[in-house]
N, CA and C atoms as a LAMMPS dump frame, in Angstrom:
ITEM: TIMESTEP
0
ITEM: NUMBER OF ATOMS
507
ITEM: BOX BOUNDS ff ff ff
-5.0000000000000000e+02 5.0000000000000000e+02
-5.0000000000000000e+02 5.0000000000000000e+02
-5.0000000000000000e+02 5.0000000000000000e+02
ITEM: ATOMS id mol type element x y z
1 1 1 N 216.846 328.762 -294.862
2 1 2 C 215.72 329.677 -294.454
3 1 3 C 216.118 330.387 -293.208
4 2 1 N 216.208 331.55 -293.289
5 2 2 C 216.698 332.426 -292.05
6 2 3 C 215.355 332.825 -291.2
7 3 1 N 215.533 332.686 -289.906
8 3 2 C 214.55 333.187 -288.933
9 3 3 C 215.442 334.049 -287.859
10 4 1 N 215.063 335.332 -287.822
11 4 2 C 215.872 336.136 -286.946
12 4 3 C 215.67 335.714 -285.447
13 5 1 N 216.817 335.657 -284.723
14 5 2 C 216.763 335.388 -283.108
15 5 3 C 216.329 333.968 -282.829
16 6 1 N 216.149 333.116 -283.798
17 6 2 C 215.89 331.785 -283.525
18 6 3 C 217.011 330.857 -283.35
19 7 1 N 217.107 330.155 -282.207
20 7 2 C 218.09 329.182 -281.921
21 7 3 C 217.485 327.74 -282.52
22 8 1 N 218.026 327.452 -283.697
23 8 2 C 217.393 326.244 -284.41
24 8 3 C 217.613 324.957 -283.536
25 9 1 N 216.63 323.968 -283.814
26 9 2 C 216.751 322.73 -283.21
27 9 3 C 217.739 321.851 -284.185
28 10 1 N 217.683 322.147 -285.381
29 10 2 C 218.467 321.436 -286.493
30 10 3 C 217.539 320.742 -287.359
31 11 1 N 217.857 320.507 -288.526
32 11 2 C 216.888 319.802 -289.583
33 11 3 C 216.16 318.623 -289.151
34 12 1 N 214.941 318.55 -289.391
35 12 2 C 214.138 317.245 -289.182
36 12 3 C 214.345 316.224 -290.397
37 13 1 N 214.285 315.063 -289.862
38 13 2 C 214.313 313.942 -290.704
39 13 3 C 212.984 313.819 -291.617
40 14 1 N 213.273 313.509 -292.773
41 14 2 C 212.131 313.281 -293.795
42 14 3 C 211.144 312.346 -293.248
43 15 1 N 211.486 311.225 -292.793
44 15 2 C 210.63 310.132 -292.219
45 15 3 C 209.805 310.715 -291.017
46 16 1 N 210.423 311.592 -290.146
47 16 2 C 209.618 312.132 -289.117
48 16 3 C 208.534 313.027 -289.51
49 17 1 N 208.809 313.899 -290.663
50 17 2 C 207.822 314.663 -291.193
51 17 3 C 206.722 313.963 -291.812
52 18 1 N 207.052 312.845 -292.632
53 18 2 C 206.053 312.079 -293.179
54 18 3 C 205.292 311.35 -292.279
55 19 1 N 205.789 311.074 -291.07
56 19 2 C 205.048 310.416 -289.896
57 19 3 C 204.017 311.09 -289.42
58 20 1 N 204.257 312.451 -289.261
59 20 2 C 203.191 313.458 -288.869
60 20 3 C 202.132 313.575 -289.849
61 21 1 N 202.595 313.811 -291.069
62 21 2 C 201.532 314.016 -292.163
63 21 3 C 200.75 312.781 -292.333
64 22 1 N 201.302 311.692 -292.379
65 22 2 C 200.469 310.402 -292.486
66 22 3 C 199.594 310.257 -291.274
67 23 1 N 200.068 310.346 -290.073
68 23 2 C 199.337 310.264 -288.756
69 23 3 C 198.044 311.27 -288.942
70 24 1 N 198.175 312.375 -289.383
71 24 2 C 197.182 313.304 -289.343
72 24 3 C 196.48 313.598 -290.664
73 25 1 N 196.795 312.668 -291.602
74 25 2 C 196.287 312.772 -292.975
75 25 3 C 196.261 314.1 -293.589
76 26 1 N 197.483 314.856 -293.513
77 26 2 C 197.665 316.109 -294.014
78 26 3 C 198.865 316.16 -294.858
79 27 1 N 199.076 317.198 -295.746
80 27 2 C 200.304 317.475 -296.428
81 27 3 C 200.706 318.862 -296.012
82 28 1 N 201.874 319.028 -295.488
83 28 2 C 202.342 320.396 -295.15
84 28 3 C 202.614 321.305 -296.432
85 29 1 N 202.383 322.552 -296.397
86 29 2 C 202.686 323.409 -297.488
87 29 3 C 204.33 323.394 -297.661
88 30 1 N 204.717 323.61 -298.978
89 30 2 C 206.121 323.604 -299.308
90 30 3 C 207.035 324.463 -298.542
91 31 1 N 206.427 325.65 -298.138
92 31 2 C 207.374 326.59 -297.32
93 31 3 C 207.481 325.988 -295.908
94 32 1 N 206.387 325.397 -295.352
95 32 2 C 206.699 324.812 -293.948
96 32 3 C 207.58 323.575 -293.939
97 33 1 N 207.465 322.735 -294.975
98 33 2 C 208.197 321.647 -295.192
99 33 3 C 209.668 321.959 -295.292
100 34 1 N 210.003 322.99 -296.115
101 34 2 C 211.413 323.365 -296.21
102 34 3 C 212.021 323.859 -294.984
103 35 1 N 211.094 324.577 -294.218
104 35 2 C 211.513 324.876 -292.843
105 35 3 C 211.952 323.807 -291.892
106 36 1 N 211.014 322.836 -291.976
107 36 2 C 211.302 321.687 -291.032
108 36 3 C 212.496 320.91 -291.488
109 37 1 N 212.805 320.835 -292.871
110 37 2 C 213.83 320.116 -293.397
111 37 3 C 215.258 320.913 -293.106
112 38 1 N 215.226 322.178 -293.093
113 38 2 C 216.397 323.006 -293.06
114 38 3 C 216.674 323.387 -291.737
115 39 1 N 215.68 324.097 -291.007
116 39 2 C 215.757 324.77 -289.672
117 39 3 C 215.307 323.83 -288.515
118 40 1 N 214.211 323.224 -288.855
119 40 2 C 213.65 322.194 -287.83
120 40 3 C 212.901 322.639 -286.602
121 41 1 N 212.711 323.887 -286.63
122 41 2 C 212.15 324.536 -285.383
123 41 3 C 213.223 325.205 -284.549
124 42 1 N 212.778 325.67 -283.546
125 42 2 C 213.864 326.456 -282.557
126 42 3 C 213.1 327.17 -281.55
127 43 1 N 213.994 327.798 -280.676
128 43 2 C 213.669 328.519 -279.498
129 43 3 C 214.005 330.04 -279.673
130 44 1 N 213.135 330.994 -279.389
131 44 2 C 213.529 332.374 -279.338
132 44 3 C 214.027 332.691 -277.904
133 45 1 N 214.827 333.736 -277.725
134 45 2 C 215.302 334.033 -276.455
135 45 3 C 214.165 334.484 -275.626
136 46 1 N 214.254 334.246 -274.314
137 46 2 C 213.163 334.676 -273.335
138 46 3 C 213.584 336.192 -272.979
139 47 1 N 212.91 337.057 -273.722
140 47 2 C 213.373 338.425 -273.581
141 47 3 C 213.094 339.048 -272.25
142 48 1 N 212.198 338.43 -271.428
143 48 2 C 212 338.926 -270.103
144 48 3 C 213.216 338.784 -269.147
145 49 1 N 214.048 337.765 -269.549
146 49 2 C 215.272 337.627 -268.759
147 49 3 C 216.42 338.478 -269.239
148 50 1 N 216.232 339.267 -270.106
149 50 2 C 217.388 340.028 -270.667
150 50 3 C 217.292 341.526 -270.294
151 51 1 N 218.349 342.278 -270.184
152 51 2 C 218.256 343.635 -269.872
153 51 3 C 217.488 344.265 -271.086
154 52 1 N 216.696 345.376 -270.799
155 52 2 C 215.789 346.034 -271.859
156 52 3 C 216.756 346.336 -272.925
157 53 1 N 218.009 346.945 -272.824
158 53 2 C 218.803 347.418 -273.948
159 53 3 C 219.209 346.176 -274.876
160 54 1 N 219.229 345.105 -274.429
161 54 2 C 219.656 343.875 -275.141
162 54 3 C 218.524 343.031 -275.671
163 55 1 N 217.34 343.447 -275.424
164 55 2 C 216.128 342.6 -275.857
165 55 3 C 215.969 342.679 -277.474
166 56 1 N 215.892 341.498 -278.094
167 56 2 C 215.652 341.481 -279.554
168 56 3 C 214.083 341.667 -279.75
169 57 1 N 213.716 342.296 -280.828
170 57 2 C 212.316 342.489 -281.131
171 57 3 C 211.845 341.136 -281.62
172 58 1 N 210.892 340.62 -280.963
173 58 2 C 210.436 339.329 -281.3
174 58 3 C 208.953 339.42 -281.576
175 59 1 N 208.298 338.587 -282.47
176 59 2 C 206.996 338.774 -282.884
177 59 3 C 206.06 338.729 -281.565
178 60 1 N 205.316 339.779 -281.561
179 60 2 C 204.426 340.045 -280.323
180 60 3 C 202.902 340.052 -280.848
181 61 1 N 202.057 339.714 -279.988
182 61 2 C 200.62 339.449 -280.112
183 61 3 C 199.904 340.278 -279.198
184 62 1 N 199.092 341.35 -279.532
185 62 2 C 198.207 342.04 -278.775
186 62 3 C 196.751 341.588 -278.949
187 63 1 N 196.119 341.243 -277.79
188 63 2 C 194.808 340.669 -277.774
189 63 3 C 194.081 341.188 -276.706
190 64 1 N 192.597 340.95 -276.81
191 64 2 C 191.812 341.203 -275.546
192 64 3 C 191.333 339.798 -275.214
193 65 1 N 191.347 339.545 -273.933
194 65 2 C 190.808 338.346 -273.262
195 65 3 C 189.971 338.755 -272.096
196 66 1 N 188.683 338.31 -272.26
197 66 2 C 187.546 338.778 -271.19
198 66 3 C 187.621 340.226 -270.973
199 67 1 N 187.941 341.037 -272.016
200 67 2 C 187.761 342.587 -271.891
201 67 3 C 189.142 343.043 -271.366
202 68 1 N 190.151 342.28 -271.121
203 68 2 C 191.486 342.804 -270.717
204 68 3 C 192.448 342.522 -271.791
205 69 1 N 193.179 343.598 -272.137
206 69 2 C 194.272 343.561 -273.131
207 69 3 C 195.559 342.852 -272.575
208 70 1 N 196.048 341.961 -273.403
209 70 2 C 197.283 341.236 -272.955
210 70 3 C 198.216 341.144 -274.205
211 71 1 N 199.519 341.033 -273.814
212 71 2 C 200.632 341.071 -274.773
213 71 3 C 201.242 339.774 -274.72
214 72 1 N 201.523 339.014 -275.704
215 72 2 C 202.294 337.772 -275.72
216 72 3 C 203.275 337.85 -276.802
217 73 1 N 204.428 337.078 -276.764
218 73 2 C 205.261 336.746 -277.738
219 73 3 C 205.517 335.374 -278.156
220 74 1 N 205.946 335.258 -279.358
221 74 2 C 206.248 333.821 -279.745
222 74 3 C 207.473 333.215 -279
223 75 1 N 207.476 332.077 -278.568
224 75 2 C 208.574 331.502 -277.692
225 75 3 C 209.425 330.48 -278.65
226 76 1 N 208.622 329.601 -279.244
227 76 2 C 209.343 328.583 -280.067
228 76 3 C 208.446 328.011 -281.329
229 77 1 N 209.27 327.715 -282.244
230 77 2 C 208.552 327.117 -283.478
231 77 3 C 208.84 325.551 -283.34
232 78 1 N 207.702 324.772 -283.498
233 78 2 C 207.975 323.399 -283.219
234 78 3 C 208.603 322.611 -284.466
235 79 1 N 209.007 321.491 -284.236
236 79 2 C 209.478 320.749 -285.276
237 79 3 C 209.014 319.274 -285.065
238 80 1 N 209.446 318.275 -285.842
239 80 2 C 209.254 316.854 -285.699
240 80 3 C 210.418 316.229 -284.959
241 81 1 N 210.42 316.624 -283.662
242 81 2 C 211.639 316.176 -282.924
243 81 3 C 211.421 315.351 -281.706
244 82 1 N 210.384 314.526 -281.773
245 82 2 C 209.841 313.775 -280.631
246 82 3 C 211.091 313.137 -279.817
247 83 1 N 212.178 312.633 -280.509
248 83 2 C 213.208 311.961 -279.851
249 83 3 C 214.11 313.004 -279.212
250 84 1 N 214.138 314.277 -279.546
251 84 2 C 214.962 315.211 -278.963
252 84 3 C 214.266 316.042 -277.822
253 85 1 N 213.06 316.519 -278.071
254 85 2 C 212.44 317.399 -277.056
255 85 3 C 210.889 317.403 -277.311
256 86 1 N 210.246 316.616 -276.305
257 86 2 C 208.746 316.476 -276.576
258 86 3 C 207.933 317.842 -276.387
259 87 1 N 208.576 318.754 -275.499
260 87 2 C 207.925 319.912 -275.291
261 87 3 C 207.632 320.807 -276.573
262 88 1 N 208.524 320.753 -277.477
263 88 2 C 208.374 321.499 -278.653
264 88 3 C 208.198 320.66 -279.825
265 89 1 N 207.478 319.659 -279.792
266 89 2 C 207.318 318.525 -280.85
267 89 3 C 205.75 318.608 -281.337
268 90 1 N 205.586 318.642 -282.624
269 90 2 C 204.187 318.763 -283.262
270 90 3 C 203.436 317.514 -282.719
271 91 1 N 203.81 316.389 -282.876
272 91 2 C 203.132 315.143 -282.587
273 91 3 C 202.762 315.113 -280.938
274 92 1 N 203.656 315.528 -280.129
275 92 2 C 203.492 315.374 -278.674
276 92 3 C 202.345 316.463 -278.435
277 93 1 N 202.264 317.65 -279.077
278 93 2 C 201.324 318.637 -278.83
279 93 3 C 199.991 318.305 -279.235
280 94 1 N 199.846 317.579 -280.442
281 94 2 C 198.619 317.015 -280.909
282 94 3 C 198.21 315.873 -280.069
283 95 1 N 199.024 315.098 -279.458
284 95 2 C 198.537 314.094 -278.518
285 95 3 C 197.869 314.728 -277.313
286 96 1 N 198.349 315.715 -276.984
287 96 2 C 197.758 316.389 -275.717
288 96 3 C 196.431 317.025 -275.859
289 97 1 N 196.06 317.171 -277.188
290 97 2 C 194.816 317.847 -277.402
291 97 3 C 193.709 316.767 -277.126
292 98 1 N 192.553 317.143 -276.614
293 98 2 C 191.49 316.314 -276.395
294 98 3 C 190.312 316.647 -277.375
295 99 1 N 190.276 315.966 -278.533
296 99 2 C 189.139 316.165 -279.553
297 99 3 C 187.944 315.519 -279.033
298 100 1 N 186.752 315.951 -279.408
299 100 2 C 185.476 315.424 -279.144
300 100 3 C 185.598 313.783 -279.409
301 101 1 N 185.118 313.044 -278.463
302 101 2 C 185.24 311.477 -278.642
303 101 3 C 184.581 311.015 -279.887
304 102 1 N 183.475 311.632 -280.255
305 102 2 C 182.622 311.1 -281.501
306 102 3 C 183.269 311.634 -282.719
307 103 1 N 184.223 312.717 -282.849
308 103 2 C 184.683 313.206 -283.921
309 103 3 C 185.978 312.2 -284.272
310 104 1 N 186.28 312.349 -285.591
311 104 2 C 187.492 311.665 -285.962
312 104 3 C 188.651 312.523 -285.334
313 105 1 N 189.903 311.854 -285.246
314 105 2 C 190.926 312.578 -284.761
315 105 3 C 191.467 313.94 -285.594
316 106 1 N 191.583 315.012 -284.867
317 106 2 C 192.053 316.24 -285.507
318 106 3 C 191.12 316.545 -286.751
319 107 1 N 189.712 316.791 -286.437
320 107 2 C 188.723 316.872 -287.442
321 107 3 C 189.007 318.304 -288.311
322 108 1 N 189.74 319.238 -287.812
323 108 2 C 189.791 320.534 -288.402
324 108 3 C 191.052 320.582 -289.164
325 109 1 N 191.989 319.593 -289.038
326 109 2 C 193.101 319.553 -289.858
327 109 3 C 194.145 320.773 -289.37
328 110 1 N 194.217 321.023 -288.067
329 110 2 C 194.872 322.075 -287.308
330 110 3 C 196.028 321.402 -286.812
331 111 1 N 197.257 322.042 -287.116
332 111 2 C 198.491 321.531 -286.693
333 111 3 C 199.348 322.532 -285.901
334 112 1 N 199.586 322.212 -284.525
335 112 2 C 200.333 323.32 -283.757
336 112 3 C 201.781 323.421 -284.323
337 113 1 N 202.19 324.637 -284.64
338 113 2 C 203.468 324.977 -285.188
339 113 3 C 204.295 325.757 -284.31
340 114 1 N 203.813 326.206 -283.228
341 114 2 C 204.591 327.099 -282.194
342 114 3 C 203.922 327.333 -280.972
343 115 1 N 204.578 327.953 -279.993
344 115 2 C 204.042 328.326 -278.761
345 115 3 C 204.534 329.703 -278.255
346 116 1 N 203.72 330.351 -277.572
347 116 2 C 204.043 331.626 -276.962
348 116 3 C 204.536 331.572 -275.647
349 117 1 N 205.083 332.697 -275.124
350 117 2 C 205.646 332.77 -273.855
351 117 3 C 204.615 332.564 -272.789
352 118 1 N 203.258 332.903 -273.041
353 118 2 C 202.079 332.547 -272.099
354 118 3 C 201.604 331.153 -272.307
355 119 1 N 202.179 330.384 -273.164
356 119 2 C 201.607 328.981 -273.445
357 119 3 C 200.417 328.972 -274.399
358 120 1 N 200.168 329.919 -274.992
359 120 2 C 199.299 329.968 -276.267
360 120 3 C 199.927 329.334 -277.502
361 121 1 N 199.077 328.897 -278.377
362 121 2 C 199.604 328.196 -279.6
363 121 3 C 199.552 329.016 -280.851
364 122 1 N 200.475 328.842 -281.81
365 122 2 C 200.326 329.104 -283.12
366 122 3 C 200.125 328.011 -283.734
367 123 1 N 198.954 327.933 -284.719
368 123 2 C 198.566 326.758 -285.373
369 123 3 C 198.506 327.095 -286.986
370 124 1 N 198.614 325.93 -287.742
371 124 2 C 198.372 326.064 -289.159
372 124 3 C 197.163 325.253 -289.54
373 125 1 N 196.299 325.743 -290.297
374 125 2 C 195.229 324.912 -290.683
375 125 3 C 195.419 324.39 -292.022
376 126 1 N 195.203 323.088 -292.063
377 126 2 C 195.49 322.324 -293.349
378 126 3 C 194.262 321.733 -294.097
379 127 1 N 193.043 322.361 -293.862
380 127 2 C 191.917 322.029 -294.501
381 127 3 C 191.963 322.751 -295.978
382 128 1 N 191.063 322.388 -296.777
383 128 2 C 191.227 322.915 -298.131
384 128 3 C 190.951 324.309 -298.079
385 129 1 N 189.871 324.873 -297.502
386 129 2 C 189.427 326.207 -297.394
387 129 3 C 190.461 327.153 -297.009
388 130 1 N 191.192 326.851 -295.79
389 130 2 C 192.1 327.689 -295.243
390 130 3 C 193.55 327.28 -295.258
391 131 1 N 193.826 326.382 -296.311
392 131 2 C 195.138 325.728 -296.22
393 131 3 C 196.326 326.585 -296.138
394 132 1 N 197.044 326.271 -295.072
395 132 2 C 198.325 327.121 -294.777
396 132 3 C 198.146 328.319 -293.93
397 133 1 N 196.895 328.704 -293.539
398 133 2 C 196.613 329.844 -292.727
399 133 3 C 197.158 329.712 -291.424
400 134 1 N 197.753 330.683 -290.74
401 134 2 C 198.237 330.619 -289.387
402 134 3 C 197.417 331.545 -288.47
403 135 1 N 197.128 330.938 -287.413
404 135 2 C 196.433 331.548 -286.258
405 135 3 C 197.131 331.497 -285.092
406 136 1 N 196.754 332.51 -284.119
407 136 2 C 197.225 332.436 -282.764
408 136 3 C 196.018 331.961 -281.896
409 137 1 N 196.144 330.941 -281.04
410 137 2 C 195.082 330.41 -280.227
411 137 3 C 195.24 330.779 -278.821
412 138 1 N 194.308 331.548 -278.196
413 138 2 C 194.359 331.911 -276.853
414 138 3 C 193.745 330.658 -276.049
415 139 1 N 194.663 329.913 -275.385
416 139 2 C 194.267 328.637 -274.749
417 139 3 C 193.399 328.913 -273.522
418 140 1 N 193.399 330.099 -272.932
419 140 2 C 192.649 330.335 -271.777
420 140 3 C 191.124 330.4 -272.38
421 141 1 N 190.857 331.125 -273.34
422 141 2 C 189.562 331.192 -274.017
423 141 3 C 189.181 329.724 -274.614
424 142 1 N 189.911 328.918 -274.908
425 142 2 C 189.674 327.737 -275.443
426 142 3 C 188.701 326.871 -274.392
427 143 1 N 188.885 327.117 -273.191
428 143 2 C 188.167 326.298 -272.245
429 143 3 C 186.935 327.075 -271.722
430 144 1 N 186.548 328.175 -272.358
431 144 2 C 185.464 328.855 -271.946
432 144 3 C 184.208 328.468 -272.892
433 145 1 N 183.396 327.581 -272.363
434 145 2 C 182.373 326.93 -273.261
435 145 3 C 181.32 327.888 -273.441
436 146 1 N 181.274 329.049 -273.135
437 146 2 C 180.161 330.07 -273.32
438 146 3 C 180.573 330.839 -274.66
439 147 1 N 181.878 330.655 -275.068
440 147 2 C 182.232 331.424 -276.315
441 147 3 C 182.166 330.659 -277.492
442 148 1 N 181.991 331.381 -278.682
443 148 2 C 181.994 330.551 -279.948
444 148 3 C 183.564 330.227 -280.288
445 149 1 N 183.595 329.262 -281.132
446 149 2 C 184.889 328.745 -281.608
447 149 3 C 185.882 329.793 -282.031
448 150 1 N 185.208 330.901 -282.887
449 150 2 C 186.03 331.921 -283.454
450 150 3 C 186.63 332.83 -282.386
451 151 1 N 186.006 332.755 -281.149
452 151 2 C 186.54 333.79 -280.097
453 151 3 C 188.017 333.534 -279.691
454 152 1 N 188.483 332.421 -279.886
455 152 2 C 189.925 332.126 -279.414
456 152 3 C 190.817 331.913 -280.375
457 153 1 N 190.393 331.889 -281.777
458 153 2 C 191.311 331.748 -282.977
459 153 3 C 191.558 333.247 -283.398
460 154 1 N 192.792 333.807 -283.46
461 154 2 C 193.102 335.031 -284.052
462 154 3 C 193.941 334.814 -285.312
463 155 1 N 193.409 334.973 -286.538
464 155 2 C 194.231 334.833 -287.672
465 155 3 C 195.311 335.773 -287.727
466 156 1 N 196.519 335.352 -288.118
467 156 2 C 197.611 336.358 -288.183
468 156 3 C 198.419 336.255 -289.478
469 157 1 N 198.332 335.279 -290.274
470 157 2 C 199.115 335.21 -291.549
471 157 3 C 198.413 334.187 -292.474
472 158 1 N 198.626 334.486 -293.74
473 158 2 C 197.967 333.465 -294.845
474 158 3 C 198.835 332.422 -294.974
475 159 1 N 200.17 332.463 -294.662
476 159 2 C 201.12 331.388 -294.993
477 159 3 C 202.163 331.301 -293.978
478 160 1 N 203.076 330.278 -294.004
479 160 2 C 204.105 330.159 -293.033
480 160 3 C 205.259 331.284 -293.493
481 161 1 N 205.359 331.304 -294.826
482 161 2 C 206.406 332.392 -295.31
483 161 3 C 205.841 333.828 -294.77
484 162 1 N 204.638 334.044 -294.85
485 162 2 C 204.143 335.389 -294.261
486 162 3 C 204.512 335.495 -292.761
487 163 1 N 204.302 334.359 -292.071
488 163 2 C 204.62 334.408 -290.549
489 163 3 C 206.096 334.663 -290.435
490 164 1 N 206.965 333.989 -291.148
491 164 2 C 208.443 334.237 -291.066
492 164 3 C 208.738 335.721 -291.433
493 165 1 N 208.105 336.262 -292.297
494 165 2 C 208.315 337.692 -292.726
495 165 3 C 207.983 338.622 -291.556
496 166 1 N 206.799 338.244 -290.92
497 166 2 C 206.505 339.057 -289.611
498 166 3 C 207.463 338.851 -288.631
499 167 1 N 208.059 337.638 -288.359
500 167 2 C 209.11 337.391 -287.303
501 167 3 C 210.375 338.273 -287.626
502 168 1 N 210.711 338.134 -288.825
503 168 2 C 212.011 338.771 -289.275
504 168 3 C 211.856 340.294 -289.486
505 169 1 N 210.807 340.978 -289.321
506 169 2 C 210.553 342.452 -289.452
507 169 3 C 210.879 343.118 -288.026
């Protein structure tokens, strides 16, 4: 599975993938599972550090936050790599989330699959209704209690394959 400009972490172990799935009571879509088993996640170059003429095109997101337009780029795709790099690990990112104490853990079956240059997340929803859908989550808006939940989730792809096609364009 090819992802343009991605420096891969290397294949994830099947038992690590199963550990995440069992812990969150989810099953990854086949395309994402294949990515984890073959590529395993990885980093995109920090284009801000490169001369303009050498900057690769990397998936960018344009959005409004509090009426101000901002631009962000994908920085990394996560893997099940707790032993290698906690910063880009699905489980570690899930652990950092603070779900409502009265709710079960991860009640929406949302799995973080990547992070942007601005520290915002790319997530995959694994509930029945939106199974496999990918959204960009504006983490600044996430902490604004005056906003509705939908205000900080920006749907961007219907599947992981579609996300990879966007990245590769």
